[in-house]
C-alpha positions in Angstrom: 91.9 102.2 165.7 93.1 104.5 163.0 90.7 107.1 164.1 91.9 106.8 167.7 95.5 107.3 166.6 94.5 110.4 164.6 93.2 111.8 167.9 96.2 110.7 170.0 99.0 112.0 167.8 97.9 115.7 167.7 97.5 115.4 171.5 101.1 114.2 171.9 102.4 116.9 169.6 100.6 119.7 171.3 101.7 118.7 174.8 105.3 117.7 173.9 106.9 121.0 174.8 105.0 121.4 178.1 105.8 117.8 178.9 109.5 118.4 178.4 109.4 121.4 180.8 107.5 119.4 183.4 110.0 116.6 183.1 112.8 119.1 183.6 111.2 120.4 186.8 110.9 116.9 188.2 114.4 115.9 187.3 115.9 119.1 188.8 113.9 118.9 191.9 115.0 115.3 192.6 118.7 115.6 191.8 121.7 117.7 193.1 124.1 119.7 191.1 127.1 117.8 189.8 129.7 117.3 192.5 127.2 117.5 195.4 126.1 114.0 194.6 129.2 112.5 196.2 128.6 114.0 199.6 127.0 116.8 201.6 129.9 119.3 201.9 130.4 122.4 199.9 132.4 122.0 196.7 134.1 124.3 194.3 131.7 125.8 191.8 134.1 125.0 188.9 135.7 121.7 189.5 133.5 120.3 192.3 136.5 119.7 194.6 135.2 119.3 198.1 136.0 122.2 200.4 137.4 121.3 203.8 135.5 122.3 207.0 136.0 126.0 207.4 136.8 127.0 211.0 138.6 129.9 212.7 141.8 128.0 212.7 141.3 126.8 209.2 139.7 129.7 207.1 138.6 129.4 203.5 141.6 129.8 201.2 141.6 132.3 198.4 141.8 129.8 195.6 140.6 126.2 195.0 143.6 123.9 195.6 142.5 121.7 192.8 141.8 124.0 189.8 143.4 127.2 191.2 140.3 129.3 190.5 139.5 132.0 193.0 136.5 131.1 195.0 135.3 134.7 194.5 134.8 133.7 190.8 134.1 130.0 191.0 131.8 130.2 194.0 130.8 127.4 196.4 128.0 124.9 195.9 126.3 123.6 199.0 123.1 121.7 199.9 121.5 124.9 201.2 122.2 126.8 198.0 121.0 123.9 195.9 117.7 123.8 197.9 117.1 127.5 197.3 117.9 127.4 193.6 116.2 124.1 192.6 112.4 123.4 192.4 110.8 122.7 195.7 108.8 119.6 196.7 105.5 121.3 195.9 106.6 122.2 192.4 107.9 118.6 191.8 104.6 117.0 193.0 102.5 119.4 190.8 104.6 118.7 187.7 104.5 114.9 188.4 100.7 115.1 188.7 100.3 116.9 185.4 102.7 114.5 183.7 100.9 111.4 185.2 97.5 112.8 184.0 98.7 113.4 180.5 100.4 110.0 180.3 97.4 108.3 181.8 95.0 109.8 179.3 97.2 108.9 176.4 97.8 105.3 177.7 94.1 104.8 178.3 93.2 106.1 174.9 95.7 103.7 173.3 94.4 100.7 175.3 90.8 101.7 174.5 91.6 101.8 170.7 92.7 98.2 171.0 90.0 97.0 173.3 87.0 98.8 171.7 86.3 95.9 169.5 86.5 93.4 172.3 83.6 94.3 174.5 79.9 93.8 174.0 77.1 96.3 174.1 73.3 95.9 173.9 71.2 98.4 171.9 67.5 98.7 171.6 66.7 100.6 168.5 63.7 101.7 166.4 63.8 103.1 162.9 61.0 103.8 160.4 61.4 104.3 156.6 58.7 105.1 154.0 58.4 103.9 150.4 58.8 106.7 147.8 55.6 107.2 145.8 56.6 110.2 143.7 57.8 110.3 140.1 60.6 112.8 140.6 58.8 115.4 142.6 55.4 114.7 141.2 52.9 112.7 143.3 51.6 109.6 141.7 48.7 109.0 144.1 49.9 105.4 144.5 49.4 103.7 147.8 52.6 103.1 149.7 53.7 101.7 153.0 56.1 102.2 155.9 58.5 99.7 157.3 59.5 99.9 160.9 62.7 98.2 162.3 62.6 97.3 166.0 65.5 95.4 167.5 67.4 94.5 170.6 70.9 93.7 169.4 74.0 92.5 171.3 77.2 93.1 169.5 80.8 94.2 169.7 81.6 97.5 167.9 82.8 96.9 164.4 81.6 93.3 164.5 78.4 91.4 163.4 75.5 90.8 165.8 76.1 88.2 168.4 72.5 87.7 169.5 69.3 89.5 169.9 66.0 90.0 168.0 64.8 92.0 165.1 61.2 92.6 163.8 60.2 94.3 160.6 56.6 95.6 160.6 55.1 96.7 157.3 52.3 99.4 157.5 50.5 99.7 154.2 48.5 102.9 153.5 45.4 100.8 152.9 45.4 97.4 154.6 46.4 95.6 157.8 50.0 95.6 159.0 52.2 92.5 158.9 55.4 91.7 160.6 58.4 89.4 160.0 60.7 88.2 162.8 64.4 87.9 162.0 67.2 86.3 163.9 69.9 88.9 163.4 72.7 86.5 164.3 71.6 83.7 162.0 69.4 85.5 159.4 66.6 83.0 159.9 63.1 84.5 159.6 59.4 83.7 160.1 56.1 85.5 159.4 53.6 84.7 162.2 50.4 85.5 160.1 51.3 83.2 157.2 53.6 80.6 158.8 56.3 81.2 156.2 59.8 80.6 157.4 63.4 80.6 156.0 67.0 80.0 157.0 68.3 83.3 155.5 66.7 86.6 154.9 66.9 87.4 151.3 64.9 89.2 148.5 62.4 86.3 148.5 61.8 86.8 152.2 61.3 90.5 151.7 58.7 89.7 149.0 56.9 87.4 151.4 56.8 90.1 154.1 55.3 92.7 151.6 52.8 90.2 150.3 51.7 89.4 153.9 50.8 93.1 154.2 48.9 93.1 151.0 51.5 94.9 148.9 51.4 94.2 145.2 55.0 92.9 144.5 54.5 92.9 140.7 55.7 96.5 139.9 59.5 96.9 139.3 59.7 99.6 141.9 58.4 97.3 144.6 61.0 94.7 143.6 63.6 97.4 143.9 62.4 98.2 147.4 62.6 94.5 148.3 66.2 94.6 147.4 66.7 97.7 149.6 65.0 95.9 152.5 67.4 93.0 152.0 70.4 95.3 152.1 69.0 97.0 155.2 68.7 93.8 157.1 72.2 92.7 156.0 73.5 96.0 157.4 71.8 95.5 160.7 73.3 92.0 160.9 76.8 92.9 159.9 77.3 96.4 161.1 74.8 96.9 163.9 76.9 99.8 165.4 76.1 101.9 162.4 72.7 100.5 161.5 71.2 101.6 164.9 71.6 105.1 163.5 70.1 104.5 160.1 69.3 101.3 158.3 69.5 103.3 155.0 73.2 104.1 155.7 72.5 107.9 156.1 74.9 108.2 159.0 75.9 111.7 158.3 72.3 113.0 157.8 70.0 110.7 159.8 67.4 113.3 160.5 63.7 113.6 159.6 63.0 115.0 156.2 62.8 118.8 156.3 59.4 120.4 155.7 58.9 123.2 153.3 57.6 125.3 156.2 58.8 126.4 159.5 56.8 126.8 162.7 55.5 130.1 163.9 55.1 128.8 167.4 56.2 125.7 169.3 56.0 122.3 167.7 53.7 119.6 169.2 55.9 117.7 171.6 53.9 114.8 173.0 55.0 112.6 175.8 54.9 109.2 174.2 54.4 109.9 170.4 57.0 111.1 168.0 55.9 113.7 165.4 56.9 112.5 161.9 55.4 115.4 159.9 53.6 118.6 160.3 52.0 120.6 157.4 49.5 123.3 156.8 47.9 126.1 158.9 44.5 127.2 160.3 43.6 128.8 156.9 43.8 125.7 154.8 44.0 122.8 157.2 46.5 121.3 159.6 48.0 117.8 159.6 50.2 116.0 162.1 51.9 112.7 161.5 52.9 110.6 164.5 54.4 107.3 165.5 54.3 105.5 168.8 57.5 105.8 170.9 58.5 102.3 171.8 61.5 103.5 173.8 59.6 105.9 176.1 60.9 104.9 179.5 58.1 106.8 181.2 55.6 104.3 179.8 57.5 101.0 180.1 55.2 98.1 179.7 52.3 100.1 178.3 50.6 99.5 175.0 53.0 101.9 173.4 55.6 99.2 173.3 53.6 98.0 170.3 54.3 99.9 167.1 51.5 102.0 165.7 51.4 105.3 163.7 49.0 107.6 162.0 47.9 111.2 161.6 45.6 113.8 163.0 44.0 116.2 160.5 42.1 119.4 161.3 39.6 121.3 159.2 38.9 124.9 159.9 36.3 127.5 159.0 38.0 130.5 157.5 38.1 133.9 159.1 34.9 135.9 158.2 34.1 139.6 158.6 31.8 140.4 161.5 29.1 143.0 161.7 31.3 145.3 163.7 33.9 145.3 160.8 36.3 143.0 162.5 37.0 139.4 161.7 36.4 136.1 163.5 39.3 133.8 164.5 39.5 130.5 162.6 37.8 127.6 164.3 38.1 123.9 164.1 35.2 122.4 162.2 36.3 118.7 161.9 38.9 116.4 163.2 40.1 113.2 161.5 42.2 110.7 163.4 43.9 107.9 161.4 45.7 105.1 163.2 47.5 102.0 161.8 47.5 99.6 164.8 50.1 96.9 165.4 47.8 94.3 163.9 44.7 94.6 161.8 43.2 97.2 159.5 43.8 100.9 159.9 41.0 102.9 161.5 39.8 106.4 160.6 37.5 108.4 162.8 36.1 111.7 161.6 34.4 113.9 164.1 32.3 116.9 162.7 32.1 119.5 165.3 29.5 121.4 163.4 26.9 118.6 163.2 28.2 116.8 166.2 28.4 113.5 164.3 31.2 111.1 163.7 32.1 108.4 161.2 34.3 105.4 161.9 35.9 103.6 159.0 37.8 100.4 159.1 38.6 98.6 155.9 35.4 98.4 153.8 33.1 98.9 156.8 31.9 102.3 157.9 29.5 103.3 160.7 28.0 106.5 162.1 28.3 107.4 165.7 27.3 110.3 167.9 30.3 111.2 170.1 29.6 113.3 173.1 33.0 114.8 172.9 36.6 114.2 171.7 37.1 111.5 174.4 34.3 109.5 173.0 36.0 109.4 169.6 39.3 108.4 171.2 37.5 105.6 173.1 35.9 104.2 169.9 39.3 104.3 168.2 41.0 102.6 171.1 38.5 99.8 171.1 38.8 99.2 167.3 42.6 99.3 167.2 43.2 97.2 170.4 44.9 100.2 172.1 42.8 99.9 175.2 42.7 97.2 177.9 39.6 95.7 179.4 39.6 98.2 182.3 39.2 101.1 179.9 42.8 102.3 180.1 44.1 103.8 176.9 47.6 103.7 175.4 49.4 106.9 176.6 49.8 108.0 173.0 46.0 108.3 172.5 45.9 110.7 175.5 48.6 112.7 173.7 46.4 112.9 170.6 43.4 114.0 172.8 45.6 116.7 174.3 46.6 117.9 170.9 43.0 118.0 169.7 41.9 120.0 172.7 44.8 122.4 172.3 44.1 123.1 168.7 40.4 123.6 169.4 41.3 126.2 172.1 43.9 128.0 170.0 43.4 127.2 166.3 46.4 129.2 165.0 48.8 128.0 167.6 50.5 125.6 165.2 50.3 127.6 162.1 53.2 127.3 159.7 54.7 129.8 157.3 57.1 129.4 154.3 60.7 129.1 155.4 63.0 131.9 154.3 65.8 129.3 154.0 65.0 125.6 154.3 68.7 124.7 154.1 68.2 122.6 151.0 65.5 120.6 152.7 62.6 119.0 150.8 58.9 118.8 151.7 58.2 115.9 153.9 55.1 114.9 151.9 57.2 114.7 148.7 59.0 111.7 150.1 62.2 112.6 148.2 65.8 113.1 149.0 68.6 114.3 146.7 70.7 111.6 145.1 68.3 108.9 146.1 68.7 105.7 144.1 65.5 104.9 142.2 64.0 101.9 140.4 63.3 103.8 137.3 63.8 107.3 135.9 61.6 110.3 136.4 58.8 111.1 133.9 57.3 107.6 133.3 54.4 108.1 135.7 55.5 105.3 138.0 56.7 105.8 141.5 60.5 105.9 141.7 60.5 103.4 144.6 63.1 103.1 147.4 62.8 104.5 150.9 63.3 107.7 152.8 63.4 108.1 156.6 60.2 109.3 158.2 61.8 109.4 161.6 65.4 109.3 162.8 66.5 106.1 164.5 66.2 106.1 168.2 68.5 103.9 170.3 68.9 103.1 174.0 71.9 101.4 175.5 70.7 98.4 177.6 72.6 97.1 180.6 73.5 93.4 180.8 74.9 91.2 183.6 78.3 92.7 182.7 76.9 96.2 182.1 79.7 98.0 183.9 82.3 96.1 181.9 80.4 97.0 178.7 80.6 100.7 179.5 84.2 100.4 180.7 86.2 97.6 179.0 88.4 95.5 181.2 91.5 96.7 179.3 90.7 100.3 179.9 90.0 99.7 183.6 93.3 97.9 184.0 95.1 100.9 182.2 93.4 103.3 184.6 94.4 101.2 187.6 98.0 101.0 186.5 98.2 104.7 185.9 96.8 105.5 189.4 99.2 103.0 191.0 102.2 104.5 189.1 101.1 108.0 190.2 100.8 107.0 193.8 104.2 105.2 193.8 105.7 108.3 192.1 104.4 110.6 194.9 105.9 108.3 197.5 109.3 108.2 195.8 109.4 112.0 195.4 108.9 112.4 199.2 111.5 109.8 200.0 114.0 111.2 197.5 113.6 114.8 198.8 114.3 113.8 202.4 117.3 111.7 201.3 119.1 114.5 199.4 118.0 117.2 201.8 118.1 115.8 205.3 115.8 117.3 207.9 118.5 119.4 209.6 119.4 121.0 206.4 116.0 121.5 204.9 114.4 123.6 207.7 113.6 127.2 207.2 116.4 129.7 207.2 115.9 132.0 210.2 117.7 135.2 211.0 121.4 135.0 211.7 122.5 134.2 215.2 124.4 137.3 216.5 126.7 135.0 218.5 127.7 133.1 215.4 128.9 136.0 213.2 131.9 138.3 213.1 132.7 141.3 215.3 130.8 144.5 215.3 127.4 143.2 216.4 126.0 143.5 220.0 126.8 140.5 222.2 130.0 139.5 220.4 133.3 139.6 222.1 136.1 141.0 219.9 138.7 138.4 219.1 142.1 139.1 220.7 145.0 139.7 218.5 148.7 139.3 219.3 
């Protein structure tokens, strides 16, 4: 609420003076000058003494009989004169409309500040973090893992989770994935593959989840990461409105790690995969990291609703001088596709375009195959990773990978990268490091520092519920808007009634040209008055 008031107070200050002017227009347009309020006859401009009916037999005296001031100086006030000099009905209605709009916005904002914590929203979110396996900025060549948070949370802003579901999936660099289901409202947890359960997610539960994925929990840095996972789950449970942006608490900078290179051409923008990293060029090799997009509305209900990630690596033959003195363009010589499926061991498929041979590796097993083309390699991967149904339909993300492979083969240098002139303080994605990151141990000991960094910013979708409209527009705000509209309509009606009461129809009409028969002598059609 404090933030809301910080927004409202400057608004009130800025519009205070215009508001006073608008109020003045409304008041002047709906009131008569002092003295005319008692009746509808002309009055002395100084003392408001009513002036008797002026006729030929009873002309206007020289002075006011009440205050003695000459009418030439004091003047006469009348309804007609007031109508000409005071704001008209159109000006009053416009001023009232502007006042009502400003007051309505302010009132609605105030009510919203009080009711924002009283309505429920549902968010589906996904967020992936990666373990740090560098000692400072020096790679340790130690296998790491990724943890993906997927949840559907129902909560009131600023309040803990009321209901919903939360799943943490651990993807090791070398081994099958494992998941742990957590009740975000209660904190209870279970690991389907091992049967372990608990009533409150704590550091011990985090250890159990890492052990289920084959992670060695003995090193101190892994214990440090187990503590960070515990804190992340606690953040999701207690502050879901902020956790849906980053489970690491990086709310002001929840973006992917910057790469040390920038793209010469357009980035790969697949339909149902999210790019988590891009490195290299056609001279040294090109690598794309990807993650399935669980929130892709275009593929609702497809296999992409299951989490998987991996990478695509390209090898190139360098440019060589030709007999004519020119040079040949780089060409793709091999493609390696690595996929960590939702369940089971990762699969790696390397397709050598020069020898037309392929190698499939899963765990400790490896086999040779003779793919007819890229599609055959994708088919093999889909079968081994469970990303194809019985009818031969592939997960949409695999088609995206195939499109990328064919695109790079047609134009090898399309996705070349070059060193950035100014990376804005970013760090290489493959360094897995961020400034100021808390570590399990200091740099220089040869051990990974531990902890996590984001590999992909959190994605979130608002989900409608039975009271979805009320979720988007709280009841208090809707009532405030309705009251404001009612007050505005009543105000318009009162303005019209008031104007016709103070300026009757016969006095409000347009002022036409003078009637020659009603003025003094000297004009055609008038009969000079006889004098004795």
